[in-house]
Structures are given as C-alpha cells and as structure tokens.
C-alpha positions as CSV (number, residue, x, y, z in Angstrom):
1,M,5.9,4.4,-1.1
2,R,6.3,1.4,1.1
3,K,10.1,1.1,0.7
4,Q,10.5,4.5,1.6
5,T,8.3,4.9,4.6
6,G,7.0,1.6,5.7
7,H,3.4,1.0,7.1
8,S,3.7,2.6,10.4
9,E,5.6,6.1,9.6
10,P,3.3,9.1,9.7
11,I,3.2,10.4,6.2
12,H,1.4,13.4,4.4
13,V,-0.2,12.3,0.8
14,A,-1.9,14.4,-2.1
15,I,-3.6,12.7,-4.7
16,M,-3.7,14.6,-8.1
17,H,-5.9,13.7,-10.9
18,A,-6.8,15.0,-14.6
19,D,-10.8,14.4,-14.8
20,A,-10.4,11.2,-12.7
21,A,-12.0,12.0,-9.5
22,E,-13.8,8.4,-9.1
23,Q,-10.4,6.7,-9.4
24,A,-8.5,9.2,-7.3
25,Q,-11.2,8.3,-4.6
26,I,-10.5,4.6,-4.8
27,L,-6.8,5.3,-4.7
28,R,-7.3,7.3,-1.4
29,E,-9.3,4.8,0.3
30,R,-6.6,2.4,-0.4
31,I,-3.6,4.4,0.7
32,A,-5.8,5.1,3.6
33,T,-6.1,1.3,4.7
34,E,-2.2,1.0,4.0
35,F,-0.5,3.7,5.5
36,N,-0.4,5.9,8.6
37,C,-1.4,9.3,6.9
38,V,-1.4,12.1,9.0
39,E,-2.8,13.9,5.9
40,L,-4.6,12.9,2.7
41,F,-6.2,14.8,0.3
42,I,-7.3,14.7,-3.5
43,T,-6.6,17.7,-5.7
44,D,-7.2,18.5,-9.3
45,F,-4.2,18.9,-11.8
46,S,-4.1,22.6,-13.1
47,P,-5.3,22.7,-16.6
48,I,-1.9,22.9,-18.1
49,M,-0.9,19.9,-16.2
50,A,-4.0,18.1,-17.3
51,Y,-3.5,19.0,-20.8
52,A,0.3,17.8,-21.0
53,T,-0.6,14.3,-19.0
54,G,-4.1,13.7,-20.3
55,R,-7.2,12.7,-18.9
56,G,-7.4,10.1,-16.5
57,T,-3.8,10.5,-15.0
58,L,-3.6,9.9,-11.4
59,A,-0.2,11.0,-9.5
60,V,0.6,10.7,-5.9
61,A,2.9,13.1,-3.8
62,F,3.8,12.2,-0.4
63,Y,6.5,13.3,2.5
64,K,7.3,11.7,5.8
65,S,6.6,13.4,9.0
66,T,9.7,14.0,11.1
C-alpha cells in the first residue's frame, strides 16, 4: 500500500476477515495511524470465501481518492 499511495494521499480501505474480528480490528487501528483514510471499515467474508480461504484469513482492499 505504501508504494502505491504514499502516506498523505487519501485512500478508501476495506478490511475483510474470516472469523478473525479481533485481528481485523488491530489491523484497522494500524492502517488508521499510518495512512490518510477517507473510509476505513471492516466486513466479514461471505461464507463461501471463508470456506475457501479458511478461518483467520485477513484481506485488505483499497483505492486512492481522485
């Protein structure tokens, strides 16, 4: 993320997890302190994605504001 956004560019971030809410919250706090987030939210993986990736999986998706 750092290489693609720098620290000051505004970004929109989604953190997804498969039965790992506590770890997702820790990751959210770290991202919030290191980046200029316009949006930053946590969501669950769908049941199919959780089955495919396994419990404890974390994922981050983001895009830059224009």
